[in-house]
C-alpha positions in Angstrom: -1.1 -77.6 -6.8 2.2 -76.5 -5.4 2.4 -73.8 -8.2 -1.0 -72.4 -7.3 -0.2 -72.2 -3.6 3.0 -70.5 -4.4 1.3 -67.9 -6.6 -1.4 -67.3 -4.1 1.0 -66.9 -1.2 3.2 -64.5 -3.1 0.3 -62.3 -4.0 -0.9 -62.2 -0.5 2.6 -61.4 0.7 2.9 -58.6 -1.9 -0.5 -57.2 -0.9 0.4 -57.2 2.8 3.6 -55.4 2.0 1.8 -52.7 0.1 -0.7 -52.3 2.9 2.2 -52.0 5.4 4.0 -49.4 3.2 0.9 -47.4 2.8 0.0 -47.7 6.5 3.5 -46.4 7.3 3.0 -43.3 5.0 -0.7 -42.7 5.6 -1.2 -43.2 9.3 -1.7 -40.0 11.2 0.3 -41.5 14.1 3.5 -41.5 12.0 4.1 -37.7 12.4 2.1 -36.5 9.5 0.7 -33.0 9.4 -3.0 -32.7 9.2 -3.9 -29.9 6.8 -7.4 -28.6 5.9 -8.3 -26.8 2.7 -8.3 -23.5 4.5 -4.9 -24.2 6.0 -3.5 -25.1 2.6 -4.9 -21.9 1.1 -3.4 -19.8 3.8 0.0 -21.4 3.5 0.0 -21.1 -0.3 -0.8 -17.4 0.0 1.8 -16.9 2.6 4.6 -18.7 0.8 3.8 -18.0 -2.9 6.7 -16.2 -4.5 4.6 -14.5 -7.1 2.3 -13.0 -4.4 5.4 -11.8 -2.6 6.5 -10.1 -5.8 3.1 -8.6 -6.2 3.2 -7.1 -2.7 6.6 -5.6 -3.4 5.2 -4.1 -6.6 2.4 -2.6 -4.5 5.0 -0.9 -2.3 6.8 0.3 -5.4 3.6 1.8 -6.8 2.8 3.4 -3.4 6.2 5.1 -3.4 5.8 6.2 -7.0 2.5 7.8 -6.0 4.1 9.6 -3.1 6.9 10.8 -5.5 4.3 12.1 -7.9 2.7 14.2 -5.1 5.9 16.0 -4.5 5.7 17.5 -8.0 3.0 19.8 -6.7 5.2 21.2 -3.9 8.0 23.8 -4.0 11.4 22.4 -4.5 14.5 23.9 -2.8 18.0 23.4 -3.9 21.4 24.7 -2.9 24.4 25.2 -5.3 28.0 26.1 -4.4 31.0 26.6 -6.7 34.6 27.6 -6.7 36.5 28.6 -9.8 40.2 29.4 -10.2 41.3 31.1 -13.4 44.8 31.9 -14.8 43.9 35.5 -15.7 41.7 38.0 -13.8 39.0 40.1 -15.4 40.3 43.7 -16.1 38.0 46.6 -16.6 40.8 49.0 -17.6 43.1 48.2 -20.6 46.9 48.5 -20.3 47.0 52.0 -22.0 44.4 53.3 -19.5 46.3 51.9 -16.6 49.6 53.5 -17.8 47.9 56.9 -18.4 46.4 56.9 -14.9 49.6 55.8 -13.2 51.6 58.6 -15.0 48.9 61.2 -14.8 51.1 63.7 -12.9 54.0 63.3 -15.2 51.7 63.8 -18.2 50.3 66.9 -16.7 53.7 68.4 -15.9 55.4 67.4 -19.2 52.5 68.1 -21.3 51.4 71.3 -23.0 49.4 72.4 -20.0 52.5 72.1 -17.7 54.9 73.7 -20.2 52.5 76.6 -20.8 52.2 77.2 -17.1 55.9 77.3 -16.6 56.4 79.6 -19.6 53.6 81.9 -18.2 55.3 82.1 -14.8 58.7 82.7 -16.5 57.2 85.6 -18.5 55.5 87.0 -15.4 58.9 86.9 -13.5 60.6 88.8 -16.4 57.9 91.5 -16.3 58.2 91.8 -12.6 62.0 92.0 -12.9 61.6 94.8 -15.5 59.3 96.8 -13.2 61.7 96.3 -10.3 64.6 97.6 -12.4 62.7 100.7 -13.3 62.1 101.2 -9.6 65.9 101.1 -9.1 66.2 97.7 -7.6 69.7 96.4 -8.4 69.9 93.8 -11.2 71.7 91.3 -9.1 68.9 91.3 -6.5 66.3 90.9 -9.3 68.1 88.0 -10.8 68.6 86.3 -7.4 64.9 86.8 -6.7 63.9 85.3 -10.1 66.2 82.4 -9.5 64.7 81.7 -6.1 61.2 81.9 -7.5 62.0 79.5 -10.4 63.6 77.0 -7.9 60.5 77.1 -5.6 58.2 76.6 -8.6 60.2 73.6 -9.8 59.9 72.0 -6.4 56.2 72.6 -6.3 55.6 71.2 -9.8 57.7 68.1 -8.9 55.7 67.4 -5.7 52.5 67.9 -7.6 53.6 65.4 -10.3 54.3 62.7 -7.6 51.0 63.3 -5.8 49.0 63.1 -9.0 50.8 60.0 -10.2 50.0 58.3 -6.8 46.4 59.3 -7.1 46.2 57.8 -10.6 47.8 54.6 -9.3 45.1 54.4 -6.5 42.4 54.6 -9.2 44.1 51.8 -11.1 44.3 49.7 -8.0 40.6 50.4 -7.2 39.5 49.1 -10.6 41.4 45.8 -10.1 38.9 42.8 -9.9 41.2 40.0 -8.6 38.8 37.4 -10.1 41.3 34.5 -10.3 39.6 32.9 -7.3 35.8 33.1 -7.4 33.5 31.6 -4.7 29.7 31.6 -5.4 26.6 29.9 -4.0 22.8 30.1 -4.2 19.7 28.7 -2.7 16.8 28.4 -5.2 13.1 27.7 -4.7 10.9 26.7 -7.6 7.1 26.4 -7.3 5.2 25.1 -10.4 2.1 27.1 -11.0 0.8 25.7 -14.3 2.6 22.9 -16.3 0.0 22.4 -18.9 -1.8 19.8 -16.8 1.2 17.4 -16.9 1.6 17.3 -13.1 -2.1 16.6 -12.5 -2.0 13.8 -15.1 1.2 12.4 -13.6 -0.5 12.1 -10.2 -3.6 10.5 -11.6 -1.3 8.1 -13.5 0.5 7.2 -10.2 -2.9 6.6 -8.5 -4.0 4.3 -11.4 -0.7 2.4 -11.3 -1.2 1.7 -7.6 -4.7 0.4 -8.2 -3.3 -1.7 -11.0 -0.7 -3.2 -8.7 -3.4 -4.0 -6.2 -5.6 -5.6 -8.9 -2.7 -7.6 -10.1 -2.1 -8.9 -6.6 -5.8 -9.9 -6.4 -5.6 -11.8 -9.7 -2.5 -13.7 -8.5 -4.1 -14.4 -5.2 -7.1 -16.0 -7.0 -4.8 -17.9 -9.2 -2.9 -19.2 -6.2 -6.1 -20.3 -4.4 -7.3 -22.0 -7.6 -4.1 -23.9 -8.1 -4.1 -24.9 -4.4 -7.7 -26.2 -4.7 -6.9 -28.2 -7.8 -3.8 -29.8 -6.2 -5.8 -30.4 -2.9 -8.7 -32.1 -4.6 -6.4 -34.1 -6.8 -4.8 -35.6 -3.7 -8.2 -36.4 -2.2 -9.4 -37.9 -5.5 -6.3 -40.2 -5.9 -6.5 -41.2 -2.2 -10.1 -42.3 -2.6 -9.1 -44.1 -5.9 -6.3 -45.7 -4.0 -8.7 -47.1 -1.5 -11.0 -48.2 -4.3 -8.1 -49.9 -6.1 -7.1 -51.7 -2.9 -10.7 -52.9 -2.4 -10.9 -53.9 -6.1 -7.6 -55.8 -5.7 -9.0 -57.6 -2.7 -12.1 -58.6 -4.7 -10.2 -60.0 -7.6 -7.7 -61.8 -5.4 -10.5 -63.4 -3.5 -12.1 -64.4 -6.7 -8.7 -65.7 -8.0 -8.3 -67.8 -4.8 -11.8 -69.2 -5.2 -11.3 -70.0 -8.9 -8.1 -71.8 -8.3 -9.7 -73.8 -5.6 -12.5 -74.7 -8.1 -9.8 -75.6 -10.7 -8.3 -77.9 -8.1 -11.7 -79.5 -7.5 -12.3 -79.7 -11.3 -15.4 -77.5 -11.4 -13.6 -74.6 -13.2 -11.3 -74.5 -16.2 -7.7 -73.4 -16.5 -8.9 -70.7 -18.9 -11.1 -69.2 -16.1 -8.0 -69.2 -13.8 -5.9 -67.4 -16.4 -8.6 -64.8 -17.0 -8.8 -64.0 -13.3 -5.0 -63.9 -13.1 -5.0 -61.2 -15.8 -7.5 -59.2 -13.8 -5.3 -59.5 -10.7 -2.4 -58.2 -12.6 -4.4 -55.4 -14.0 -5.7 -54.5 -10.5 -2.1 -54.5 -9.2 -0.9 -52.3 -12.0 -3.8 -49.9 -11.4 -3.0 -49.7 -7.7 0.7 -49.1 -8.5 -0.2 -46.2 -10.9 -2.6 -44.7 -8.3 0.1 -45.0 -5.6 2.6 -43.2 -7.9 0.1 -40.6 -8.9 -0.8 -40.0 -5.2 2.9 -39.5 -4.3 3.4 -37.0 -7.1 0.2 -35.2 -6.3 1.2 -34.8 -2.6 4.6 -33.4 -3.8 2.8 -30.9 -6.0 0.5 -29.8 -3.1 3.5 -29.5 -0.8 5.3 -27.3 -3.4 2.2 -25.2 -3.9 1.8 -24.5 -0.2 5.5 -23.9 0.5 6.4 -27.2 2.3 9.3 -29.5 1.4 8.1 -31.9 -1.3 8.7 -34.9 0.9 6.8 -33.5 3.9 4.3 -36.1 5.2 0.9 -34.5 5.1 -2.7 -35.9 5.4 -6.0 -34.2 4.4 -9.2 -34.6 6.4 -11.2 -35.6 3.3 -8.8 -38.5 2.6 -10.2 -40.9 5.1 -13.9 -40.0 4.6 -16.2 -42.6 3.0 -17.0 -40.1 0.3 -16.0 -36.5 -0.7 -18.4 -34.1 1.0 -20.1 -31.9 -1.5 -22.1 -28.7 -1.1 -24.9 -27.9 -3.5 -24.4 -24.6 -5.2 -27.0 -23.1 -7.4 -25.4 -20.7 -9.9 -26.8 -17.2 -9.8 -25.0 -15.0 -12.4 -25.1 -11.3 -12.3 -23.0 -10.2 -15.3 -22.7 -6.6 -14.0 -21.3 -7.9 -10.7 -19.1 -10.4 -12.6 -17.6 -7.6 -14.7 -17.0 -5.5 -11.5 -15.3 -8.3 -9.6 -13.0 -9.7 -12.2 -9.4 -8.5 -11.5 -8.4 -9.0 -15.1 -11.0 -6.5 -16.3 -9.9 -4.1 -13.6 -6.4 -4.3 -14.8 -7.5 -3.7 -18.4 -9.5 -0.7 -17.2 -6.4 0.6 -15.3 -4.3 0.2 -18.4 -6.9 2.2 -20.4 -7.0 5.0 -17.9 -3.2 5.1 -17.8 -3.1 5.4 -21.6 -5.5 8.4 -21.3 -3.4 10.1 -18.7 -0.3 9.5 -20.9 -2.1 11.3 -23.6 -2.8 14.3 -21.3 0.9 14.4 -20.4 1.8 14.5 -24.1 -0.8 17.3 -24.7 0.9 19.4 -22.1 3.8 19.7 -24.5 1.8 22.2 -26.5 0.6 24.3 -23.5 2.4 27.1 -21.7 4.2 26.4 -18.5 4.5 28.9 -15.6 6.7 28.6 -12.5 7.6 30.9 -9.6 11.2 31.2 -8.6 13.0 32.7 -5.7 16.3 32.4 -3.8 19.4 34.0 -2.5 22.7 34.4 -4.3 26.1 35.0 -2.7 29.6 35.5 -4.2 33.1 36.4 -3.4 34.3 38.7 -4.8 31.1 40.6 -5.1 30.0 43.7 -7.1 27.4 45.2 -4.7 29.9 47.8 -3.3 32.5 47.9 -6.1 34.8 45.0 -6.2 35.1 43.6 -2.6 37.0 40.5 -1.5 34.3 39.2 0.8 31.0 37.3 0.7 27.9 39.2 0.0 24.6 38.4 -1.7 21.1 39.3 -2.6 17.5 37.9 -2.6 15.6 37.4 -5.8 12.1 36.6 -6.9 11.1 35.8 -10.5 8.4 34.3 -12.7 9.3 31.8 -15.4 7.0 31.4 -18.4 7.6 28.9 -21.3 5.4 29.0 -24.3 5.9 26.4 -27.1 5.6 28.1 -30.5 6.6 25.5 -33.2 7.7 21.9 -33.0 6.8 20.6 -36.5 3.8 18.7 -35.2 5.9 16.4 -32.9 3.5 16.6 -30.0 0.5 16.2 -32.2 1.8 13.0 -33.7 2.6 11.6 -30.3 -0.9 12.5 -29.0 -2.4 10.7 -32.0 -0.3 7.6 -31.4 -1.3 7.6 -27.7 -5.0 7.9 -28.6 -4.6 4.9 -31.0 -3.1 2.9 -28.1 -6.1 3.8 -26.0 -8.5 2.7 -28.7 -6.7 -0.6 -28.9 -7.1 -1.1 -25.1 -10.8 -0.3 -25.4 -11.3 -2.9 -28.0 -9.4 -5.4 -25.9 -11.6 -4.5 -23.0 -14.7 -5.2 -25.0 -13.3 -8.5 -26.2 -12.3 -9.5 -22.7 -15.9 -8.8 -21.4 -17.4 -11.0 -24.1 -15.0 -13.9 -23.2 -15.6 -13.5 -19.5 -19.3 -13.5 -20.0 -19.0 -16.7 -22.0 -16.7 -18.2 -19.4 -19.0 -17.4 -16.5 -22.0 -18.9 -18.4 -20.0 -22.0 -19.2 -18.8 -22.5 -15.7 -22.4 -22.1 -14.4 -23.5 -24.7 -16.8 -20.6 -27.0 -15.7 -21.8 -26.7 -12.1 -25.2 -27.9 -13.0 -23.8 -30.7 -15.2 -21.5 -31.8 -12.3 -24.4 -32.0 -10.0 -26.3 -34.1 -12.5 -23.3 -36.4 -13.1 -23.0 -36.9 -9.3 -26.6 -37.9 -9.0 -26.3 -40.4 -11.9 -23.0 -41.7 -10.5 -24.6 -42.3 -7.1 -27.4 -44.3 -8.8 -24.8 -46.2 -10.8 -23.0 -47.1 -7.6 -26.1 -48.4 -5.9 -26.8 -50.6 -9.0 -23.2 -51.7 -9.3 -23.3 -52.7 -5.6 -26.4 -54.7 -6.1 -25.1 -56.3 -9.3 -21.9 -57.3 -7.6 -23.8 -58.8 -4.6 -26.0 -60.8 -6.9 -23.0 -62.0 -8.9 -21.1 -63.1 -5.8 -24.2 -64.8 -4.5 -24.7 -66.6 -7.9 -21.0 -67.5 -8.1 -21.1 -69.0 -4.6 -24.1 -71.1 -5.6 -22.4 -72.2 -8.8 -24.9 -70.7 -11.2 -22.7 -67.8 -12.4 -19.4 -68.1 -14.1 -16.2 -66.3 -13.0 -16.4 -64.2 -16.1 -19.7 -62.8 -15.1 -18.3 -62.0 -11.6 -15.4 -60.2 -13.2 -17.7 -58.1 -15.3 -19.7 -57.2 -12.2 -16.5 -56.3 -10.4 -15.3 -54.2 -13.3 -18.6 -52.4 -13.5 -18.5 -51.8 -9.7 -15.0 -50.4 -10.1 -16.0 -48.1 -12.9 -19.1 -46.9 -11.0 -17.1 -46.2 -7.9 -14.4 -44.4 -9.9 -17.0 -42.3 -11.7 -18.6 -41.3 -8.4 -15.2 -40.1 -7.1 -14.6 -38.2 -10.3 -18.1 -36.7 -10.1 -17.6 -35.6 -6.4 -14.3 -34.0 -7.3 -15.9 -32.4 -10.4 -18.6 -30.8 -8.2 -16.0 -29.3 -6.0 -13.8 -28.1 -8.8 -16.7 -26.7 -10.8 -17.7 -24.6 -7.9 -14.2 -23.3 -7.6 -14.2 -22.6 -11.3 -17.5 -20.7 -11.0 -16.2 -18.5 -8.1 -13.1 -17.8 -10.1 -15.1 -16.9 -13.2 -17.3 -14.6 -11.0 -14.2 -13.0 -9.4 -15.3 -13.9 -5.9 -12.7 -16.7 -5.2 -10.9 -15.8 -2.0 -9.7 -17.5 1.1 -13.1 -17.2 2.8 -15.1 -19.3 0.3 
């Protein structure tokens, strides 16, 4: 008697403690944050790291597209240089420099100069002979010849100096003084035809931007899907927690009644032990559900970007049942194929492979570009060699025509076409799998609706069965074992109904994801 009272009191105390702990954690008055499904989705999209990465990738793709556009525009560049050399460029060699510097000396001392002197000397002798015949004294003739030769020597010497100086000026004029060279240029290049590579590059950049956007859509759907699963998991476990608590109350009440009947001698010890086992099983079930609920809340908090220990509560937790909305699947495979971001990404990859092939093909086509600019240098050659900056404008046309590369471009083009063919096959396979997935999820929605209907019927029957069993037990016509069986059946029916309600919700989410229409608005 004392032992039975002690056990019953301990169980009641433990149950009251569990209720107090749960009430402390679950009561909205304890500072918990109330979060709806839409709020959880919005927070998950706002705080998801992968979505943030996807947005950065979209910015990267947009900048790459802008960069590709610049390839169609003229590019202007400026170049400046300074060069110091140990030797300067010389147009004249050393012999030519020596000859020009001593040109007067060469003329005077050469055959031409000596012949002129001899001619003048002969002429003076002839003139002296004529003057002697005319009666001019010999001394006067010799004095005159001496004066003439002296004057001629002075004239030739002055001419030698002037010619040497003129030759030196020519040598100095040909000096380049190129040991210090300054040069600069401004160049403009405008592509005219690059074999189609620039056009293909721009299309490739556009497709890459679309692919980044489709990747972000796929990650957004995956985030919403994960958030919904975590959300409904919490709701499911909260309802099962309430169910486990209700079941624990039932078996404890039965346990208390059976022990009273044992004390009165109308029930056996075996009946009491059987009920005790059920009480222990119910307590273990509640403990597991409590632990699972705590972990599920942590997962939901982590998914939506809150601290894992943040106290939150969901509106559906305290409802009598999980509200469900009937959804009749209407599949349009063409729309499904157009909506799925995975197929869009595969299509983008196929288009990118085609444009890569076009870029490779450009390697066998001619390339034409217009060039223009201004070149300046010091020293410059525009007016002889001048030690000052001067320059000139220039315009040109650059043409490059590939002639022979041993089939290198051809092999690359074939390899790229093979990669495109692989992507086409993967696209076809993905479409088949997505069609199967969409059909299966539509079937799962219908099955979930049927299971919910059956579960609701089972709950009504289990409620009636339990009511009848309790009534029969109170009148003494039904054994505790029968009551426990009715309670177990009631627990299973209630649990199956909760699972069916959650399955309806999740199957609808699966269907929207399979159709590619899962977003924050539905």
